[in-house]
N, C-alpha and C positions, 0 to 999 in steps of 0.2 A: 378412248377419249379421256382427256384429263378431267378429273372431278374437282370441284372447288368445295372447300369447307369453310365454315365460319370460324375464324380464329379470333379469340378474345385476348387482347394484349393486356397483361397485368403490369402496371408500372412497378419497377423495383425500387427499393429504398436506397437512398444515396449512401455512399460509404463514408467513413470517417475522413474528413479533409486531410490533405497532405500538407501538414504543418511542420515547419522546421523543428528539430528536436530541442533546440535552445528555447524556442518560443513555447513549446509544450512544457518545458521545465519551469520557465518563469511563470507561466499560467498556473502550474500546479502549486508553486510557492504562494502565489496570491490567493488561490482557492483555499489552500490549507490555512492561511492566515485568517481568511474570512470565516471558515468553518470553526476555527478554534475559539472564536468569540461566542459561539453557541447561542446566538440570537435566533428565536423561532423563525423570523422572516428570512434570515440568511440560510438557515437549515432547509427551509421549504424551497427556496429558490435554488440553492446548491444541489439539493437532491433531484429536483426536476431537471436541471441542466445535466447532471451526471447520468440520469436515466436516459436522456436523449442521446448522449454520447455513447453509452453502452448499446443503445439500439442501433446507432449508426455503425458501430464497430462489430455488431453481430454477437454481443455478449461473449467476449473471449474468455475461455477457461473459468467459467463460473465455479467449477468444482474446487479450483485452487482458492478462490475467494471465500467460499464457504468453509474450507479448512482453516483459513486465516481467522475468520470470524469465530469459529469453534475454539481456536486456541486463545481467543481473547475473552472467553466467557467468564473466567474468574475475575479478570480485571474489570469487566463491565459490571459484574455483581458487586465488586468492592466499591466502584464509583457510585453505584446506586445506593449502597448501604451508607457510605460516608456522607453523601449529600442528603440522603433521606432522614438519617437519624442524628446528624450533627449540624443541621441548618435550622436556625430559629424560625418559628412560624406556627400557624394554627395546626392542631392535631388532625392528621388525615383520617385516623381511625380512633375516635374518642373512646371507644369501648376498651382500648388497650391502655388508656391512661398515660402515664409517663413513658411507657414503652412504645407509644405510637410514633411513627415518623411524621414529620411536618409536611404539609401540602406543598409549601415552597421548596422544601428539600427534594421531594419526589420529582417535581417538575424540573428542578435544576439537574438532578441526577439523570433524568431521562434525556434532557437536552445535551448534557456532556457525553452520554453514551452514544446518542445519535450523531454528535459531531465526530466522535472517534470512528464510528463505523463509516461515515461519509468520507473521512480522510483516508482510511484504509482502502475503501473502494476506489478512490481517485488515484492513489498510488498504484494499486493493482492494474488499473486501466492503462496508466502510463507505461508500466513495465511490460504489459502484454502487447501494446500497440507500437512500442518503440524498440527496435533491435538494440542489443547491448553495444554493438559496434557503433551505433549512433548516439546512444545515451551517454556513454563515458566521455566522448569528445565534447558533448554538450555541457557536461559538468566542467570540463576544462575551460571552455569558453566562458562559462558563467563566473568562474573564479579568476579569470584573466585580470580584471582590475584590482584584485585584492592580494594576489601573491605572485611570486616569480614563476618562470617557466619550469624550473627544476622542481618546485613544490607541486605544481600542477601535474607534472609527469609522475612524480612519486605517488600522489594521491590516486591517479588513474591506474598505475600498476598495482597498487595495493587493492584497489577495487576489483580489478580483473582477477587477481589471485584469490581474493576472498570469494568471489562468485564461483570460480572454478572449484575451489576447495570444498565449498558447501555441496555442490553437485556431486563431487567424487566421494565425499566422506559420508553422505547420507546413507547409501547402501551398507557401508561398513558398520555404522552405528545401529542401523536397523537389524542387521544380522546378529550383532553382538547382543542386543537386547532380547531378540527372539530366543537365543540360546540360553540366556540367563533366566528367562521366564519359566523355563522348564525345571528350574532348580528352586524349590521352595526354601524359605529360610528367613523371611522377614528382613530386618535391617541389614543383617549380614549378607544376604543375597543382593541387596541393593548396593552395598559397598563393593562387592565382587563384580557386579555389573558395571559400575562406574570405572573400576580399575581395568576391567577387560576392554571397555570402550576406549579408555585412554591409551592402553597398550597397542590396540589395533590401529588407532588413528596415528599414533606416533610411528608405528612401523610403516604405515602407508606413506607418511610424510618423508620418512627416510629413503624409501625407494622410489619416490616420485621423480619423474623426469623433469629436467629444467630445459627451458628453451627461450627463444626470443619472443617478446610480446610486442605486437605491432598495433598501434592505435592510430587510425587515419584521422587527419584533421578535417573538420567540416568547413564548408564555405559559409560566409556570413548569410544570415537569413534575409529574405527580401524585406525591404523597408515597410511595405504595406502590412506585413504580418505582425509588426509591432503594434498595430492597432488592436490586435486580439487581447494582449494583456492590458493595454490602456483602457479598452472598453470594459474589461472585466473589473479593473480597479475602479473605474468610474461608476460601475453598477454596485460594487460592494461598499464603497465609501458612504453613500447616503443611507443604505440599509443598515450598516453597522453603527 
């Protein structure tokens, strides 16, 4: 006899909406413009929206995002120092006297750093959720009103070659640097490492295969999807 069991259905989270690559690109440009203003209200709203999109996308390749943020640590520190110590305002640490950063500068530096991290996270989400075969044609569509077809194709070809070259050259550079780390010598070793990397990359480029590059054209996005950047711009304008 068949037995019945109580099955509890757990609703799954919705996935990232299937939005046209051109619409995603335009939305990213508007989002970046709003975050660049570094207004606290905009940063809070943008971070909340970005967290929701990451949740819908399943947090793609967070390890790569963390590596990107790690590479920006010195730039973030420089932003914090420049704004903190070169912006007029009341002393945040009166005990330090003239060496104290200003409270206005620290807040401004924190806002600028948060804006940079938000923009980086938005770009990472676009790159991870949009295939390269769709992103490059979207760039061509975006540039259509501003340049000729030949210029758009030239830009797309250069973008494809740059992306492929970075992927192929990274292991070469990593191997060269690993070999040079085993040779102590200070600045002389650093110069030898740079020369070795240059020689190996040049040799790799000389023997690289050449072939045809095909970039498929995308169809026009549905008219209703243009409401997404329009609503985003309408939300950013009063907050900014």
